N, C-alpha and C positions, 0 to 999 in steps of 0.2 A: 561695430562700435562707431559712434558718430564722432567726427572730427569737429573741433570748435576753433574758429579763427580768433586770434588775439592780435590786436594792433594791426589788423589788416593783412599781415604777411605770415606770421608764425602760427602754427597750429598747436593746439593744446589737446592732448588726448588722455583721458583717464583710462586706466586699465587696472585689473585686480592686482597685478604685480606691483604697480606703482602705489596703489592704496595700501597694500600689505607692507611695503617698504616704509611708507610714511607712518603707518601705525607703529612699527618698530622704533622709529625716531621719536614718536610720542612717548613710548614707554621709557626710552632712554632719557628724555628731557624732563618729564614731570618729576616732581619731588616725591619721595617715598610716602609722605603723609597724604598727598593728593591721590596717589595710586591706591593706597590702603582704603581711603574713604570711598573711592569709586567701587572697589570690590565689595565693601560693606553695603553700599547703596544698591548694587545690583542683586544682592541677596534679599532685598525686601520684596522681591517678586511675589505677586498674587496675595499679598497681605490684605486683609479686609479694611484696614485703616493704618494710619501712621500716627505716632505720638510725637511729643516734643523732642525727645532724644533722637528719633530717626530724622525728623524734619531739620533739626539743628545740624546734623551731618550733611544732609542734602544742601542746605544753605551754605555751609562752610566749603563744600566741594565746588558748588557752582559759582557762588559770589562771596568769596571770603571777606571782601571789604565791608559788607553789610552785616556780617555774622554777629558782631557785638550788639548792634542796634536791634537786630532780630531777636537775639537771646534775651535782651532786656524787655522787649515788648511781649514776647510769648512765654517767658518762663512762668510756670505755675498755671498755665492754661491748657494743660494736656487734653482735657475732655473736649474743649472747643476745637482743638486741632484734629482730634480723632473724629469728631462729628463731621467736620468739613471734608476731610480726606475720605471718610467712609462714603459720604454722599457723592463725591466726585467719582470714586471707584465704582459705585453702584451704577452711575450714569453710563459708564463705558464698558461695564463688565462683559456684556455680550454684543457690544456695538463698537468694537475697536477700529472698524473701517468706516463708520458712519460719521461724516463730517459734522453734522448737527450735534451728535452726542459728544464728540471731541470738543467742540466749541463750548458746550454747556459744562463739561467737566473742567475746562480751563477757567471759565467764568466762575464756577464754584470755588476753585482753588484760589482765585483772585481775591476772595474774601479774607485770605490770610495776609494780614498787613506785613509789609516789607518783603513780599514774595516776588511779585511781578511775573511776567510771562516766562522768563528764563528759568526761574526756580519752579514755576508751575509745570513746565514741560519736563523738568528734571524729575519731578514727583511722578509724572506719568511714565517716564522712562524707568523709574525704580519699580513701578507697578508691573510693567511688561516691557522688558528691554528688546523683545523681538518685534514689537509692534510700534513702539514709540521711541523717539530720540529727543534729546535736549536741543532747544533752539538757541543758537549762538549767533551773534551778529557777524563774527568773523567767518564762520562757516557759511552763513547766508551769502555774504559777499563773494566768497569763492564760487559758490553755486551760481551766483549772478554772473560773474566773470566767465564762467564756463557755459553760460546760456541755459542753465537748468531752471533759473528763476528769471522773471521778466523785469524786476525792478531791484534797486539796491535796498539794503535793510531799511524797513519802514520805521519812522519815529513819530509817535510811539507804536510799537508792535501790538497787534490785537490777535484775538483767537483765530480769526479767519486767515490771518497771515501765517499762523502756525500750520493750519491745514494745508496751505500751499507748500510750505516748507517741508512738512512731513511727506506729502505726496511726492515731491521731487526727490527727497532722500530715499523713500521706499523704492521708487522707480529705479534710481541709480544703483542702490544696493542690490536689487533683484537682477538688474542688467549685468552687474559685475560679479554676481553670485557671492556676495559677502553679507555680513550682518550689519545692522545699523550702528552698533558700537564701533566696529572696525572703521566704517565710513566716517563717523563723526570724529574719531581720534585722528584719522589721517588728514581730513580736511582742516581740522583745527590746527594741527601742527604745520600744515602747509601754509596756512594763513599767516603764520609768524614770519614768513619770508617775504610777505607782500604788505603793502600799506592798505589793508582792507578796512 
C-alpha cells in the first residue's frame, strides 16, 4: 500500500479497514430516505432503460436540490427518457471498460435536461454498480488530496474527467479489495470532515 504525504509531514494511508469503518459511519449518518433510495437505485441493474419514475429517484438521491425543477421539466416525458437511457445503455453494454464508450454514454445522458454529469454517472452506477460509480466533487477532492487524481475537481466537469475519476476509483477499489459503492460511501463521508 502506498503512503501519501499530506502537509509535508503527516502520512495518509488508505486501508480496507479504514474504508469499511468509514462506510459504517456513512450508514449511520445518512437519513433513512436517502439510504432507501440508494437501495432502490442499485436494484435498477441491467435494465434496458429507465423511465421517469426511476430517474426521479436517482435525481432525488444524487441532487435533491434540483429534484423539483427536474420533476417539472420531465414529468410526462417518459418515452423520451426511456429512449435516451436505452441508447446510453446500448453504448456501454459490452464496453464497460472502453473510455470512448463511457464518454459517449455520458454525452447521451447529458441530453436529459437538469441532469448534469453527477446524475449521469449515478444513472451509469444504477445500470452496473460493479463497474461504475457516481462522480462527486467531494470524493474527487479527497482522491486529489490522496494523490490518486492530478487536479482538484474540474469546473465544469466533462465526460473525460469522469473517465479519469472512474479509473482512479476502480484502481483503488481493486487495491483495497472492496467494491465501488463501499469506496464511494467511505470517501464521501470522510469528505464531510474536511473542507473539500
